[in-house]
Wavefront OBJ file of the C-alpha trace (Angstrom):
o trace
v 116.812 26.663 61.548
v 119.429 29.235 60.693
v 116.984 31.297 58.642
v 114.542 31.218 61.582
v 117.251 32.514 63.887
v 118.170 35.153 61.339
v 114.543 36.341 61.166
v 114.330 36.426 64.975
v 117.615 38.314 65.186
v 116.467 40.792 62.542
v 113.155 41.305 64.397
v 114.990 41.818 67.691
v 117.366 44.266 66.050
v 114.423 46.220 64.619
v 112.750 46.269 68.050
v 115.964 47.525 69.650
v 116.318 50.184 66.950
v 112.694 51.313 67.521
v 113.274 51.483 71.280
v 116.522 53.420 70.777
v 114.808 55.818 68.405
v 111.925 56.315 70.904
v 114.410 56.902 73.736
v 116.332 59.371 71.580
v 113.195 61.400 70.735
v 112.045 61.228 74.348
v 115.400 62.625 75.514
v 115.177 65.448 72.974
v 111.616 66.226 74.072
v 112.661 66.296 77.753
v 115.322 68.920 77.033
v 113.714 70.929 74.229
v 110.071 71.056 75.312
v 110.692 73.122 78.510
v 112.725 75.635 76.494
v 109.958 75.987 73.927
v 107.301 76.329 76.663
v 109.411 78.915 78.506
v 109.808 80.922 75.305
v 106.035 80.906 74.713
v 105.370 81.785 78.363
v 107.694 84.791 78.228
v 106.553 86.015 74.823
v 102.881 85.471 75.629
v 103.248 86.917 79.150
v 101.536 83.876 80.650
v 103.218 84.424 83.995
v 102.749 87.264 86.449
v 105.684 89.645 86.564
v 107.964 89.765 89.595
v 106.459 93.007 90.902
v 104.709 92.448 94.195
v 104.463 95.971 95.555
v 101.149 97.791 95.248
v 102.636 101.271 95.024
v 104.930 102.708 92.371
v 108.678 102.590 92.829
v 110.247 105.995 92.279
v 112.729 105.930 89.420
v 114.643 109.039 90.504
v 116.507 109.177 93.780
v 114.640 111.235 96.370
v 115.487 111.748 100.049
v 113.972 113.644 102.965
v 116.896 116.082 102.706
v 115.975 116.748 99.056
v 112.537 117.792 100.350
v 114.090 120.064 102.982
v 113.257 117.731 105.887
v 115.759 116.595 108.511
v 115.913 112.767 108.677
v 117.172 112.987 112.281
v 113.703 114.284 113.263
v 112.310 110.799 112.724
v 115.029 108.798 114.535
v 115.329 105.952 112.057
v 111.625 105.173 111.634
v 109.739 104.124 108.562
v 107.450 106.941 107.391
v 104.072 107.050 105.715
v 104.082 110.581 104.318
v 100.910 112.215 103.049
v 101.610 115.264 100.917
v 98.331 117.078 101.613
v 96.563 119.009 98.878
v 96.584 122.796 99.209
v 93.018 122.703 100.525
v 92.439 119.714 102.775
v 88.658 119.423 102.494
v 86.318 116.431 102.930
v 88.078 114.013 100.519
v 91.469 114.866 101.987
v 90.174 114.252 105.522
v 88.702 110.901 104.434
v 92.099 109.962 102.994
v 93.760 110.999 106.268
v 91.364 108.719 108.180
v 91.888 105.744 105.846
v 95.681 106.042 105.912
v 95.608 106.511 109.697
v 93.548 103.298 109.982
v 96.190 101.608 107.836
v 98.818 102.770 110.307
v 96.743 101.415 113.233
v 96.368 98.078 111.383
v 100.154 97.608 111.515
v 99.611 96.333 115.073
v 102.856 95.308 116.759
v 104.892 97.015 114.003
v 103.223 100.369 114.636
v 106.091 101.708 116.824
v 108.448 101.305 113.838
v 106.382 103.705 111.696
v 105.482 107.397 111.909
v 102.622 108.839 109.833
v 103.563 112.341 108.640
v 101.201 114.870 107.044
v 102.916 117.612 105.061
v 100.754 120.716 104.676
v 101.278 123.573 102.244
v 99.401 126.132 104.277
v 97.987 126.518 107.769
v 95.114 124.165 108.451
v 91.814 125.379 109.850
v 90.880 124.798 113.499
v 88.499 121.979 112.428
v 91.206 120.298 110.374
v 93.712 120.528 113.223
v 91.111 119.090 115.607
v 90.495 116.227 113.182
v 94.240 115.481 113.179
v 94.708 115.889 116.921
v 92.790 112.666 117.631
v 95.206 110.666 115.485
v 98.920 109.916 115.494
v 99.626 112.053 112.427
v 102.700 114.210 112.849
v 101.791 117.474 111.108
v 104.602 119.434 109.433
v 104.804 122.278 106.955
v 106.145 121.287 103.578
v 109.449 123.153 103.104
v 109.770 125.364 100.024
v 112.418 122.990 98.706
v 109.882 120.137 98.797
v 107.184 122.236 97.110
v 109.432 122.535 94.072
v 109.868 118.745 93.850
v 106.459 117.303 94.771
v 103.544 119.047 93.118
v 100.671 116.633 93.674
v 98.902 115.097 96.625
v 100.018 111.507 97.212
v 101.308 109.062 99.804
v 105.013 108.265 100.027
v 106.801 105.479 101.871
v 110.180 106.484 103.313
v 112.746 104.041 104.679
v 114.581 104.585 108.001
v 117.590 106.005 106.151
v 115.482 108.840 104.729
v 115.038 107.478 101.193
v 111.668 108.204 99.588
v 111.220 105.184 97.337
v 107.548 104.247 96.935
v 104.456 106.308 96.112
v 100.730 105.611 96.139
v 98.439 107.764 94.003
v 95.307 108.811 95.854
v 92.197 107.529 94.040
v 89.826 110.062 92.475
v 86.813 108.200 93.829
v 86.493 108.070 97.648
v 84.759 104.677 97.338
v 88.154 103.265 96.348
v 89.801 104.515 99.560
v 89.360 101.265 101.555
v 91.165 99.330 98.787
v 93.783 102.103 98.681
v 94.393 101.657 102.416
v 94.759 97.885 101.965
v 97.393 98.427 99.273
v 99.465 100.683 101.538
v 99.074 98.178 104.380
v 100.224 95.295 102.150
v 103.350 97.218 101.120
v 104.144 98.295 104.678
v 103.702 94.805 106.135
v 105.984 93.339 103.482
v 108.641 95.998 104.059
v 108.528 95.663 107.824
v 108.618 91.871 107.631
v 111.779 91.731 105.569
v 113.581 94.744 107.026
v 115.588 94.651 110.221
v 116.131 98.420 110.033
v 113.797 100.821 111.854
l 1 2 3 4 5 6 7 8 9 10 11 12 13 14 15 16 17 18 19 20 21 22 23 24 25 26 27 28 29 30 31 32 33 34 35 36 37 38 39 40 41 42 43 44 45 46 47 48 49 50 51 52 53 54 55 56 57 58 59 60 61 62 63 64 65 66 67 68 69 70 71 72 73 74 75 76 77 78 79 80 81 82 83 84 85 86 87 88 89 90 91 92 93 94 95 96 97 98 99 100 101 102 103 104 105 106 107 108 109 110 111 112 113 114 115 116 117 118 119 120 121 122 123 124 125 126 127 128 129 130 131 132 133 134 135 136 137 138 139 140 141 142 143 144 145 146 147 148 149 150 151 152 153 154 155 156 157 158 159 160 161 162 163 164 165 166 167 168 169 170 171 172 173 174 175 176 177 178 179 180 181 182 183 184 185 186 187 188 189 190 191 192 193 194 195 196 197
């Protein structure tokens, strides 16, 4: 009888040891496995990066004053600034239309934003007429700004006068609708989270 109890006790002890061992390995797996997976995810770039803006953040500080423009002119508005090419021909005018449509698409947030076109030389009568039917505020690019910005692109400026985001104009005009959507996405996000302007 005693040997039977001993065998049962030994079997129970072995079962308990197996369960304890299983629990121990399970606990290790619960803590170690997420760390290993996270390491693989980061190294293998499985996850999307935290960047959600469509434009490019400027790495160097740039303000309207740096460009020779007076921030007070815009009374604490957000700006969509189009640095026009030297000759604003057909592609440039298409870009103006697409970006203007982006501005219109802001809907109720439209009063918080001013679209500004910076020209490097006097525009032709046709070009001025094209702009007159839109809300573009046309300004001459100051000499100071010419020395800093040397290519045609779109800039987003915050109400404090900081130029912080740029959008490169696509080479192919067929990409302009997508380009407009990218600017719109950035503007909507900025206006949603900002109480300024």
